[in-house]
N, C-alpha and C positions, 0 to 999 in steps of 0.2 A: 659464259658470257665474257669472262676475263680473257679466256683463250682466243675467242673470236676477235675481240677488240685489239689484242696484242698482235695477232697475225696481220690485221689490216695496218696497224701502226708500224710494224716491222717493215712491211713493203714500202710504206711511205718514207720511213726513215732511211732505208737503203737507197731509194730513188733520189731523194733530196740530198743525201750525203754524197752520192756519186756526182750528181748534177752540180752541186755547189763546191765540190772538192773539200768537204769538211771531214777531217779525220775524226773529230770528236763525235760527229753524228754517226759515222760508220762504227766507231767504238761502242756507242750506245746501241746500235743495231746488233752488233756482235753479242753484247750482253743480253739484249732482248731475245736473240735467237736461243741462247742458253735457257732463258726463262720459258720459251715455248717448248723446248725439249723437256724441261722439268715438268711443266704442266701436263704435257702429253703423256709422259711416263707415269706421272701420278694418277692420271685418269685411268690408264691401262691397268696399273697395279690395283687400284680400287675395284675396277670391274672384275679382274681375275680373282681377287680375294673374296668378293661378294658371292661367287659361285661355289665357294667351299663351305663345309659345315662351320658353324660359328666358333667352336673351340679351336679348330685348326686355322680358321681364317685370321683370328687375332694374332696368333703366333707368326703365321706366314706373312701377314701384312707388315708387322714390325720389322721382320728381316728384309722383306722386299723394299720397304720404306727406307731402311738404312742403306741398302745397296744403291737405290736410286739417288738418295742424297749424296752418297760418296761419289758416285759417277758424275753427278751434277757438279759437285765441288771440284773434281779433277778437271772437268771440261771448262769450268770457270777459270781455273788456274792457267790452263793453256791459252784461253782467250786473253787473259790479262797480260801474259807474256808477249803474245803477238801484238797486242795494242801498244805495249811499252816499246817494243822493237820498232814499230812504225812511227811512234811518237818521237823517238830519238832521231830517226832519219829525217822526220819533218822539222824538228828543231834545228838541225844542221842546214836544211834547205827549205825554209818556209814557203808554202804555196799560197797564192792568193785564193781566198774563198769569198763566196757571196754571203754577206752577213745577215741580210734581212730574211731570206728563206730559212736559214739556220735558226734564227731567233724565233720565227713562227713555229717551226717543228719542235724546238726545245720547249716552248711554252705549252704546246699541246701535249707533249710528253709529260711535263710536270703535272698537268691536270689528270691525265690518264693514270699515271702512277699513284697520284694521291687517291683516286677512286679505287684502284686495285688494293692499295694498302688498307683503306677503310673497310673494304669488303672482306679481305682475308684475315684481318687482325683477330676477330673472335675465334677463328679456327686454328690459329697458329700455335696456341698453347698446348694442343693435344696431338698434333701431327707434325712430324719432322719435315715432310715434304711441303706442307702448307707453310711451315716456318721458312723453308728454303725459298719458296716463291715470294713470301712476304719480304725476306731479306733482299731478294733481287729487286723488288719494287722500291724498297727504301734506297738501295744503291742507285737504282735508275733515277729516282727523284733527285738524289744528290748530284748525279751526273748531269741531269737536266738543268739544274741550277748553274753548274759550272759551264755548261754549253751556252746558257743564256748570257752569262757574264762574258764568255768568249765572243759570242756574236755581237754583243754591245761594243766590246773592245775593237773588234774588226770593223764594225760599221762606223763607229765614231772616230777611231784613231788609226785605223789600218794596221793594227798589231796582229799580223798574220801568225806570228809565233805563238800567240795565245791559244790557238786551236790545238797545237801539239802539246802545250803545257796542260790544257784541260784534259787532253787524252791521257796524259800520264797520271793525272789525278783519278780519272775514271779507272784506269788500270789498277791503281793502288786500292781503290774501293772494291773492285771486283776480286782482287787477290785476297783481301781481308775476308770477304764473304766466302771465298773458296776454302780458305784454311778453316774457318768456323764450321762449314758444312762437312768437310772431310773428317774433322775431329769428332763432331757429333755422330756422324754415321758410323765411324769405326767404334766409338764408345758403345753404341747400341748393339753392334755386331759382336763385340767382345762380351758384353753382358748376356747376350742371347746364347753364346757358345758355352758359358759357364752354368746356364740354367739346365 
């Protein structure tokens, strides 16, 4: 259910981000794409492991879970660097954006991420990939709040630079999530290799 909702919202966010010229919406869409990749890989990993005998599956799933989390963390790191690069360029040359559509999409994003976080929280304590998706949801919710504030600043005050500043904040949040995921994934892999 979460995967389906996020695919639809990703397409909406990309479309409105391109149409409104909002880097902060496109940054959110980039982060959401990484979420989709994580969710897809988590589902594939769970299906592959379910086909194994139970003793083997627990061991294989832990290792597969750690590799997926590490890959996801690395991809998040790349996305955060790309967003930061674009944000710096936009700070130097702010582009006009349409504030109202950005505000509506950011509000919808906040609701969707709140629902995702609520649904995933009970499962995040026992599974590194569910935790990864939960962290993405929390970071997405925080970025939605920054995009809402940006849209308000653009709509009421024509502060077009706020879009690039919000994108830098999103990049920072994504980078922090990336470091946490890579660290946790490598920790699990290191522990697995010593067993």
